[in-house]
C-alpha positions, 0 to 999 in steps of 0.5 A: 230473073231481072238483075236487081234495081238499085233502091232509091228513097221513097219521096217524102210526102209534100207539106199539105193544109190539113186543118180549117175553119169551118169558113176556112173550108168552105172558101177553098177550091179543091182541084177535081180528083183525077180519074182514070175511067170517069165515074169507075176508077177515081184516084187514090186506092181502088181494088178489084176482086174476083174469083179465080180465072174469071177474066180479071187479067184480061179487064186489067190489061184491056183498061190499060191498053185503051187508057194508054191510047186514049180509046174509049174502055169497056165498050164506050167510055171516054178516057183520057190518054196517058202512060200506064204501068201494068204489073203482070206479076203472074204473068211471063213475057210470053203469056202477056205477048200472046194476049196482045196479040190477040187483042191486036188481031182482033182490032186493037192498037199497039199501046207505047205509052203502056209499060209492061212489068213481070217481076216487082219486088215486094213493097218493103223490099224494092217495089216501092221504089220501082214504082216511084221510079216509073211514076217520077219518069212518067209525070203524067201517069194515068193509072198504075196496075198491080196484078196482084195485091199479094205477090207485093205486099210482102210478109206481115210484120210479126205480132201483128193482127191479120185486120192491121196487116191487112190495113197497113198493107193497102196503106203503103200502095194508098200512100203512093196513089195519094202521093202522086195523085194517080189512080192505083189498081190493086187485083186481088181475089175473093173467098169461096164463101158468098155474102149478102154484101159484095164487100164481104167476099173480098179475100181478107179482112175488113182492114183491107176493104176499109183502107181503100178508096173504092171496092170493085168486085167481078162476079160470074152472071148467071143470065145473058152477061157475062158477069155483074162489076159491083162498085162502091167507093169514096168518090164513085156512086154505088153501082151494078154493071152487067159486063159481057166478055169477048173470048176472041178479042180478050175485051170485056164490054160494060152493057146498057142498064140495070144488071139486074135486067140481065141476069132476071131471064134465067133467074126465075127458071133457076129458082123454080128448079132448085125448089122442084128439088129442095122444096121449103128453102129460104131465099137466102139458102136458094141464093147460097147454093145458086150463087146469085144475088141473095137481093135479086132471089128475095124479090124474085121469089116474092114476085113468083109467089104473086105471079103463082110460080111458087108458093110461100109459107109461114116462115119465109119459106117456098114450095113448087106451086102445086103441092106434090102427091104422094106418088112423086113427091120423090121425083127420079133423078136425072144426070142434070139434076142438081143434086149431081151437078157439077161445079159451075165454074168449069169454063172459066175465062182466063 
């Protein structure tokens, strides 16, 4: 374990105007927000959630290195160069070295302005002071990454509700992000249950997503893309981006065009196979079983019914296009049948 750092006081918030008449407000010339990644990561507190082993750490490390060098991120988004702090609190120095060497061997560049930290105390026991110390020493900082949020949030205060505890834990990071005007990115996990609203898949209560300025959820895609990045927030436009992962370089790339374009080609085949094995299902149940976007499944089922690939029945259920005869109502199952399928994440990336 590293030697304990001396604690230092957290700087007081500077005085700022918080009240205007309507006329005064309309006359104020507010500065434009600072972006770590234009259109994606803005100043304030950002939360990136995803399933374990999906590639969040590769994505975080790649963002940090590219921004520290001023290189285009995600395959083409121009960024401003500046210092980046990446707190990889679930990693070791050896593992970080291996990842960086893999990136460099695939054509990446060394990043002198990237600081890598593998051990931080919780916010209430010195972590807040540690972050302030680095930010004070790097006034041109572009991004602070906390991987993971759970490692630094600390224990919840006794007697506080889960919602209040989640909100308070996030606000500690948001206070620093707002004070320094630097984007913070908290890496977090999603729950196992699917949800129609991607924000509801984030582990924890609505207090967490309510406190942050932007929520990003990385999900595994089922088509040509390796993932879909869902984004919503106060300063970012709500959107879905298809993402591709290169295991050789450890790099994520944002693909051109709507995310649905990269999922649709495989979606119809999956739905058709599922309905053949489990006739009479509604889109919500299909989406849950196949781990697909409910809106995508609903729209695809409607189109498939119009194209004669499925048969829509009263009540919003769907059946195979051709009614099964008595002789084949119970088809013989193969070892690839959905009824005997293995978990979909056996080939997950780290």
